[in-house]
N, C-alpha and C positions, 0 to 999 in steps of 0.2 A: 440452603438459601443461595439464590443466584446473585452474583455480583452485577452491578450496573456500571456503566462506563465511568461514572464519576468516582467509583470506588477503586478503580484500577491504579496500580503504580505506573510510573512513567514507562518502565520496561514492558509491562503488560499492555499498555496502550500502544506502544510502538509495534509490538508483536501482532496485536489485533489489526492495526492499520496495514502492516505488511501482508498479513494473511488475506485481508480483504482486497488489497491491490492485486495480489496474485490470482485470487478467485475471479475478480472482475476482468483482469487482463486475459485469462484463459477463456472466459465466457465470450470475450470479443475476438477470440482466435488470434491473438497477438503473441508472438514470442517475446522473451525478455529483450532480445537484441532489437527486434522491430520497435518495441516501445522505447527503448533507450535511444535509438536513432531518431525517432520522432520527437523525443525530448531534447535533441541536440547533442547527445553524448555519442562518443565513438565506440564504446564497448558496453556490454550489458552488466558490468560489475556493480554499478550502483543499484540497479534494479534487483539483481540477484541477491546482493548482500542485504539490502533494505527489506526485501520481501521476507527474508529469513531472520532478520535482525542479527546478522553475523557481526561480531565485534562491536555491537551496539550501534551499527550503522542504520540510519533511519531516514525516511523521507521528511523534508521540511515542507512548510505550507505552500511555498511557491512550486515545488516539485509536484505536490498533490494537486494543485490547481492545473498545472500543465497536463498531468495524467488524466484528470477529470475531463478536460477539453478534448484530449486525444480519444478517450473512450466514449465521449459524448454522454457523460453521466453527471449527476449532481455530486459535488464534492462530499456531501454528507454521507454518501454510501460507504466511504472509507471508514466511517465511525460506527457502522452498524454493529451493535453489540448483541444481536440475537443469537450468536453462537457461543456467547460466554456462558460457562456452566458453573 
């Protein structure tokens, strides 16, 4: 049986969002550094850590809104659960 987004734990949800950000960022041919700079950060550490959910670091809703604007996508794409198995 496949899990749906509403069935995910908070950790699983943050991992899904991070993976989707990484996938969409790469599709737009942006490096972690380039995305970080466009978000107003000086280093790629936030993007790098949040994409991998390192030490439970994750994107907040304001950061996701900024990323969506930078990538010119709908913010809902970060919540795409089609890859959940």
